[in-house]
C-alpha positions, 0 to 999 in steps of 0.5 A: 501484454498488460495485466490490470488489478482493481485496487479498490476491489483487490488492493488489500490482497495485492498490498499484503502479498507485496508486503510479504514478499518484501519482508521475506526477501529484502534481507536475504543473502541471495541477490536474486531474492533481494532483487525480487524484494526491490521489484515488489517495493517498486510495485507497491510504490506504483500502486500507492501512486495510482491509488493516490491519483484515483483518490484525488479524482474521487475527491474532485468528483465528490466535491463537484457533484452533490457531495452526499454523505455516501460520497464523503464516506467513500472518500474517507474510507479510501483515505484511511486505506491509503494511510494504512498502506503508506504506514505499512510501506514505511514499516517494511522500508525501515531497517529491521528493528530488534525483536524486542522493540516489535513485541507488545507489552512493557 
């Protein structure tokens, strides 16, 4: 049995959900919750890899075709989303920072 998610249409929601699961459970005292967080991390990474592959295909199609402004805009938007999702993965992968360093301001 398979379940498919279109990352271009539903990626924001999926990445947010995975990110929340990772944050919620990665430092849990309960082993089963840490395992959930590890699985969410694996899914996040697999989704990023799939999105990266699709982005490379989209770039090749845009460069091989007419390469219109619309093509370039779509590729640029996809690159921005990918960079954002990669930064969020780095944030949730990093050891928990002290509360003070996460607060805005001086």
